[in-house]
C-alpha angles and dihedrals in degrees: 000000000000120000106243098178120122123243108276095027139307118302119214108289136185136182115230111191092191112027111207120240089253091057091049091047091049093051091047091047092050093049091047092048091052094047092045091067087072100022115023110230120209109157120195114204124201143163137201110208138186120205134183124239091277092052098255115148111252102169142350151164124216125192148163126226117209139142092005094305136103113220110200104217100179141357119185133170122183119243091250093059101039118118094028100096095261093126091050091049092050092049090047090053092047092048092047091050090049092049091048088050092055100261119149100193147015132221135185143156128231141166099186108034104046093125092049092055092043087056088056094054102266122142129209116245099171143008135201110205120219094012102154097016112276091012139091120230106212124203110208139182141186132193113230116231112244128212 
């Protein structure tokens, strides 16, 4: 078994099988604070949403702008609206917002919609095999046209 103690002895350790949102947020904040000393990090989050007459969410795209890039966190279109260009319209709105905010590129990861993103001009720059099992998780990017 590997020795997983730290130099100078083992600090108090615990296993948390389900870290609370506060724990995840604290770790992320500490990492971002550390990185910000060299590269200031000021993410701007946004979403474009489509709701029905009753206010129920029907489709949306959510992203984060940082360091000149848009990271597409989530894109979802309800079954009732799929195949009607809603996803394309959401991505176009997100890309336009990123461009207007000074971003030069977009990146995302997907395991189910690779062909959709390829059709929008994205290219694959990395792949994780068997993540999830039997699938490929593709990491994709696209340069945003300027001017």
